[in-house]
C-alpha positions in Angstrom: -38.2 41.1 57.1 -36.5 40.9 60.5 -39.7 41.1 62.5 -39.8 39.6 65.9 -36.0 39.3 66.3 -34.2 40.2 69.5 -31.0 42.1 68.9 -28.1 41.7 71.3 -24.7 43.4 70.8 -21.5 42.4 72.4 -19.1 44.9 74.0 -16.5 45.8 71.4 -13.0 46.9 71.6 -12.6 50.7 71.1 -10.3 52.6 68.9 -10.4 56.3 68.0 -10.9 58.3 64.8 -10.3 62.0 65.4 -11.2 62.6 69.0 -14.3 60.4 69.1 -14.2 56.8 70.4 -15.4 54.3 67.8 -16.5 50.8 68.5 -14.6 48.0 66.9 -14.8 44.1 67.3 -16.3 50.0 37.8 -15.5 51.1 35.1 -15.6 47.4 34.5 -19.3 47.5 33.6 -20.3 45.0 36.3 -24.1 45.3 36.8 -25.0 47.0 40.1 -27.5 44.3 41.0 -27.7 41.8 43.8 -27.1 38.1 43.4 -30.5 36.4 43.5 -29.1 33.9 46.0 -27.9 36.6 48.4 -29.8 37.7 51.5 -31.9 40.9 51.0 -30.9 44.1 52.7 -32.4 44.8 56.2 -35.8 46.4 56.2 -37.7 48.6 58.7 -40.4 46.9 60.8 -43.6 48.6 59.7 -47.1 48.2 61.4 -48.9 45.1 60.3 -52.0 45.8 62.5 -54.4 48.7 62.7 -53.4 51.3 65.3 -55.6 53.7 67.2 -54.7 57.3 67.9 -53.4 56.8 71.4 -51.3 53.7 70.5 -50.1 55.7 67.5 -48.7 58.4 69.6 -47.1 56.0 72.1 -45.4 53.9 69.5 -44.4 56.8 67.3 -42.4 58.4 70.1 -40.0 55.5 70.1 -40.0 54.6 66.4 -42.2 56.2 63.8 -41.8 53.1 61.6 -43.9 51.2 64.1 -47.0 53.2 63.1 -46.5 53.4 59.3 -48.8 50.7 57.8 -46.9 47.9 56.1 -49.6 48.1 53.5 -48.2 51.4 52.3 -45.6 49.4 50.5 -48.3 47.7 48.4 -50.9 50.5 48.1 -50.6 54.1 47.1 -53.1 55.6 49.5 -54.2 54.6 53.0 -56.4 56.3 55.5 -54.9 56.3 59.0 -56.5 56.9 62.4 -58.4 60.1 63.1 -57.5 62.7 60.4 -54.3 61.1 59.1 -53.7 60.2 55.5 -50.7 58.2 54.0 -49.9 59.1 50.5 -47.6 57.1 48.2 -49.2 58.0 44.8 -46.7 60.0 42.7 -49.4 62.1 41.1 -51.0 62.9 44.4 -47.6 63.7 46.0 -46.8 66.1 43.1 -50.1 67.8 43.4 -49.8 68.1 47.2 -46.2 69.4 47.2 -46.0 71.4 44.0 -49.6 71.9 42.9 -52.7 72.9 44.8 -51.2 71.8 48.2 -47.9 73.7 47.8 -48.9 76.2 50.4 -49.9 73.6 53.0 -47.7 74.2 56.1 -45.4 71.8 57.9 -47.4 69.7 60.3 -48.0 71.0 63.8 -46.3 68.0 65.4 -43.2 68.9 63.4 -43.3 72.4 64.9 -43.8 70.9 68.4 -40.9 68.4 68.0 -38.1 70.6 66.6 -39.4 74.2 67.1 -37.6 74.7 70.4 -34.3 73.8 68.8 -34.5 75.6 65.4 -36.7 78.6 66.3 -37.8 80.6 63.3 -35.4 78.9 60.9 -36.2 78.2 57.3 -37.3 74.6 58.0 -40.3 75.8 60.0 -40.9 79.3 58.6 -44.1 79.8 56.4 -45.3 82.3 53.9 -43.4 85.4 53.2 -40.9 84.8 56.0 -40.0 81.4 54.4 -39.7 83.0 51.0 -37.3 85.7 52.3 -35.1 83.1 54.0 -35.1 80.8 51.0 -34.1 83.6 48.7 -31.4 84.7 51.1 -29.8 81.2 51.6 -30.3 79.6 48.2 -27.1 81.1 46.8 -25.1 79.6 49.6 -26.0 76.1 48.3 -25.5 77.0 44.6 -23.3 74.8 42.5 -20.7 77.6 42.1 -19.8 77.2 45.9 -19.5 73.5 45.9 -15.9 73.3 44.8 -14.8 75.3 47.9 -16.9 73.1 50.1 -15.7 69.9 48.4 -12.1 70.8 49.4 -13.2 70.6 53.1 -15.2 67.4 52.5 -12.1 65.8 50.8 -9.9 66.5 53.9 -12.5 64.7 56.1 -12.7 61.9 53.5 -9.0 61.4 53.6 -9.1 61.3 57.4 -11.9 58.8 57.4 -10.2 56.6 54.8 -7.0 56.6 56.8 -9.0 55.5 59.9 -10.7 52.6 58.1 -7.5 51.5 56.4 -5.6 51.4 59.6 -8.4 49.9 61.7 -8.1 46.6 59.7 -10.9 45.0 61.8 -14.5 45.4 62.9 -15.8 48.9 62.9 -19.1 50.6 63.6 -19.4 52.5 60.3 -22.5 54.4 61.6 -20.4 56.0 64.4 -17.5 56.7 62.0 -19.8 58.3 59.5 -21.4 60.5 62.1 -18.0 61.7 63.3 -17.0 62.5 59.7 -20.1 64.6 59.0 -19.7 66.3 62.3 -16.1 67.1 61.3 -17.4 68.5 58.0 -19.9 70.7 59.7 -17.3 71.9 62.1 -15.0 72.7 59.2 -17.4 74.5 57.0 -20.0 76.0 59.4 -18.2 76.5 62.8 -14.6 77.2 61.9 -12.7 80.3 62.9 -13.2 80.4 66.6 -9.9 79.5 68.2 -11.4 79.9 71.7 -13.6 76.8 71.2 -12.1 73.4 70.7 -13.3 71.5 67.6 -14.2 68.5 69.8 -16.4 70.8 72.0 -18.3 71.8 68.8 -18.8 68.2 67.7 -19.9 67.1 71.2 -22.3 70.1 71.3 -23.8 69.1 68.0 -24.2 65.5 69.0 -26.1 66.5 72.2 -28.2 69.0 70.2 -29.2 66.3 67.7 -30.0 63.8 70.4 -32.3 66.3 72.0 -34.3 67.1 68.9 -34.5 63.4 68.1 -36.5 62.8 71.3 -40.2 62.5 70.3 -42.8 63.6 73.0 -46.1 61.7 73.2 -48.0 64.9 73.7 -46.3 66.6 70.7 -47.3 63.7 68.5 -50.9 63.8 69.8 -51.0 67.6 69.0 -51.9 68.6 72.6 -51.6 72.3 73.4 -48.1 73.6 74.2 -49.1 74.5 77.8 -49.7 70.8 78.6 -46.5 69.6 80.5 -44.2 67.4 78.4 -41.8 64.8 79.8 -39.3 66.3 77.3 -39.2 69.4 79.5 -37.5 67.4 82.2 -34.6 66.8 79.7 -32.0 69.6 80.0 -32.2 72.2 77.3 -28.6 73.0 77.9 -27.6 71.2 74.7 -29.6 73.9 72.8 -28.6 76.9 74.8 -24.9 75.9 74.7 -24.9 75.4 71.0 -26.8 78.6 70.4 -24.2 80.6 72.4 -21.3 78.9 70.6 -22.9 79.7 67.3 -23.3 83.4 68.2 -19.6 83.5 69.3 -18.5 81.9 66.0 -20.5 84.3 63.9 -19.2 87.3 65.9 -15.6 86.1 65.7 -15.8 85.6 61.9 -17.5 89.0 61.4 -14.5 90.6 63.0 -12.0 88.7 60.9 -13.5 88.2 57.5 -11.7 86.5 54.7 -11.3 88.5 51.5 -12.5 85.5 49.4 -15.1 83.1 51.0 -13.3 80.0 52.2 -16.2 78.1 53.7 -20.0 78.0 54.3 -19.6 80.4 57.3 -18.0 83.0 55.1 -20.9 82.7 52.7 -23.5 82.8 55.4 -22.0 86.0 57.0 -21.9 87.6 53.6 -25.6 87.0 53.3 -26.1 88.3 56.9 -24.3 91.6 56.2 -26.0 92.1 52.8 -29.6 91.4 53.8 -29.4 92.8 57.4 -31.0 89.7 58.8 -31.0 89.6 62.6 -28.4 87.5 64.3 -30.9 85.2 66.1 -32.6 84.2 62.8 -29.1 83.5 61.4 -28.4 81.3 64.4 -31.8 79.6 63.9 -30.8 78.8 60.3 -27.3 77.7 61.0 -28.7 75.2 63.6 -31.4 74.2 61.0 -28.6 73.3 58.6 -26.9 71.3 61.3 -30.1 69.5 62.2 -30.9 68.7 58.6 -27.4 67.9 57.4 -25.6 66.1 60.1 -27.3 62.7 60.6 -28.9 62.6 57.2 -25.6 62.5 55.4 -23.9 60.3 58.0 -26.7 57.7 57.9 -26.5 57.6 54.1 -22.8 57.0 54.1 -23.2 54.2 56.7 -26.0 52.5 54.8 -24.0 53.0 51.5 -21.0 51.2 53.0 -23.3 48.4 54.4 -24.7 47.8 50.9 -21.2 47.7 49.4 -20.2 45.1 52.0 -23.2 43.0 51.0 -22.3 43.2 47.3 -18.5 42.9 46.9 -18.6 42.8 43.1 -20.3 46.2 43.1 -17.8 47.5 45.6 -14.9 46.5 43.4 -16.6 48.0 40.3 -17.1 51.3 42.1 -13.5 51.3 43.5 -12.2 50.9 39.9 -14.4 53.8 38.8 -13.2 56.1 41.6 -9.5 55.3 41.0 -9.9 55.9 37.3 -11.5 59.3 38.0 -9.1 60.5 40.7 -6.2 58.1 41.3 -4.5 60.1 44.0 -4.7 63.3 46.0 -7.9 64.7 47.5 -11.1 64.0 45.7 -12.0 67.1 43.6 -15.4 68.5 42.6 -14.3 68.1 39.0 -13.8 64.4 39.4 -17.3 63.6 40.7 -19.0 63.7 37.2 -16.6 60.9 36.2 -18.2 58.6 38.8 -21.8 58.0 37.4 -22.0 54.5 38.9 -21.0 55.8 42.4 -23.7 58.4 42.0 -26.2 55.7 41.1 -25.2 53.8 44.2 -25.8 56.9 46.4 -29.2 57.3 44.8 -30.1 53.7 45.3 -29.0 54.0 48.9 -31.2 57.0 49.3 -34.1 55.1 47.8 -33.7 52.1 50.2 -32.7 54.1 53.3 -33.9 57.7 52.9 -32.7 59.8 55.8 -35.9 61.9 55.6 -38.1 58.7 55.7 -41.3 60.6 56.5 -42.6 64.2 56.5 -46.0 65.7 56.9 -48.2 68.6 56.0 -51.4 70.0 57.4 -54.2 70.7 55.0 -55.2 74.4 55.0 -58.5 73.9 53.2 -60.7 71.1 51.9 -59.0 69.7 48.8 -59.8 66.8 46.5 -57.2 65.0 44.5 -57.8 61.8 42.5 -61.0 61.1 44.4 -59.5 61.6 47.9 -60.8 64.5 50.0 -58.4 66.2 52.5 -60.3 68.3 54.9 -59.0 71.4 56.6 -56.7 70.3 59.5 -56.1 66.8 58.2 -52.5 65.5 58.6 -51.0 64.4 55.3 -48.2 61.9 55.8 -45.6 61.3 53.1 -43.9 58.0 54.1 -40.9 58.3 51.8 -39.5 54.9 53.0 -42.7 53.1 51.8 -42.9 55.2 48.6 -39.4 54.2 47.7 -40.2 50.5 48.3 -43.7 50.5 46.9 -44.2 47.3 44.9 -46.6 49.0 42.5 -43.9 51.6 41.5 -40.6 49.8 41.7 -39.3 46.5 40.2 -37.8 44.3 42.9 -38.6 47.1 45.3 -37.0 45.5 48.4 -33.8 44.6 46.6 -30.6 46.6 45.9 -30.4 47.4 42.2 -28.3 50.6 41.7 -28.4 50.4 37.9 -32.0 51.4 38.0 -30.6 55.0 38.3 -28.3 54.8 35.3 -29.7 56.5 32.2 -33.2 56.4 33.5 -35.7 58.9 34.9 -38.8 58.2 37.0 -42.1 60.1 37.1 -42.1 63.1 39.4 -43.2 62.2 42.9 -41.9 58.7 42.8 -38.4 59.4 44.1 -38.2 62.2 46.7 -35.3 61.6 49.1 -35.1 65.4 49.5 -38.8 66.2 49.1 -40.3 68.1 46.2 -42.0 71.3 45.2 -41.0 74.8 46.5 -39.8 73.4 49.8 -37.5 70.7 48.3 -34.4 70.5 50.5 -32.2 73.5 49.8 -29.1 71.4 50.6 -29.8 68.5 48.3 -26.8 69.0 46.0 -24.6 69.9 49.0 -25.6 66.5 50.7 -25.1 64.4 47.6 -21.7 66.0 47.0 -20.6 65.4 50.6 -21.7 61.8 50.5 -20.0 61.1 47.2 -16.7 62.7 48.3 -16.7 60.7 51.6 -17.5 57.4 49.9 -15.1 57.9 47.0 -12.3 58.9 49.4 -12.9 55.8 51.5 -13.2 53.3 48.6 -9.7 54.1 47.4 -8.1 53.2 50.7 -10.4 50.6 52.4 -12.6 47.6 51.5 -15.5 46.3 53.6 -17.1 42.9 54.2 -20.0 41.7 56.3 -19.5 40.2 59.8 -21.5 37.8 62.0 -23.0 40.7 63.9 -26.7 41.1 63.1 -27.8 44.2 61.3 -30.5 46.0 63.3 -33.5 47.3 61.3 -33.8 51.1 60.7 -35.3 53.3 63.4 -37.1 56.6 62.6 -37.4 59.6 64.9 -36.2 63.0 63.6 -34.2 61.1 60.9 -33.8 57.4 60.0 -30.9 55.7 61.6 -29.7 52.2 62.3 -31.3 51.1 65.6 -28.0 49.6 66.7 -24.3 49.5 65.8 -23.7 48.8 62.1 -20.6 46.6 62.3 -18.5 45.8 59.2 -15.0 44.6 58.8 -12.6 47.1 57.1 -9.4 46.2 55.4 -6.8 48.3 53.6 -6.8 48.2 49.9 -3.6 46.6 48.6 -1.5 48.4 46.0 
């Protein structure tokens, strides 16, 4: 653990990838395991002392990891302050998400935190409204549409690979990965509006995500909405601007439809016209997909590169697998099944650093599961980070061991980077495809090694992200 450390970062020389400033300063069968003599990957700093409700709200606003009990990595159930439960038991998780608790709604503090940004979008809708939206948008994320989307991901992957290969020095891979996923979103969700510069779209999305990542103390405490929030002093311009831009993009594409869908926006508008959904709900959902898909994929790519830098033998093995599957040209959707070890690496990255590191439900009625009683109104926390590192469930839980995902399945409820049950992330396959395309594109052109810069532990607000720059040294791949 890195508890108690003070992190200082030097000013770094800047270069550019795309329009965004970035900070600088196998098939061989090699086992995807760490060397026993190597340092373990960085961990989040969890709470090692009991925390009262007021302290819980104060600490959680800055970093939710600071209130998740460290004991949740060694126990499968803990009772928190007031009406909070922490659940890491796979059977209980399955029952709560897919069984008797499948109708439990998203927690009220989740609504308070992101509600102003995503409105009535699918991420917060409940009951029949949620079912209607899920039915409407599920086809957009179907496997049959992934080849079209992969072609866009591959263009971004080639751009990112080119940046890393030419940088030939220290790079903040977290910033680079964020710019890449922003570019993907711009290409597949916000394309087709020549009146708006792509950089304006990306900057708007960055401001939007920063806004929803701010956690209000009063929201976390569950105080009524009429109680003034410090967050209200922060400008909502990031939300209003992006909503206007989204309406403009939709209207522009509706007036100039492609005969055959060419991107996600085409698919979304086709659903809009077919189901006669009102435009504002469509805007809500497009922004929901931005909020759910931008930082989550970016952070997974960044952590994935960090782990490969820590374990160069694994990196070389995966590079050989990628080159064998797709030696040149853009990475194709058809090439991805030929990269099982890269897929295992992505899944191990999501185990160790799940972007959705915690989510919560509110109990609708008194429910007993495995001897634990959840009363109406209780908050049920699912600390995915702790679940994925629980020492009772995983061998060498804190260590990188990607081959644990090769030819092996785990009990339901043990590995849930995208949730579970009816509300499992609708874009799970989209996200895994995007991450694999970006990583495989980069691996063919660039290699990565660790630097002397310390790696800051993960921070959790709306998503889990590095709490500082993630600096690696990139080099072009020879040959």
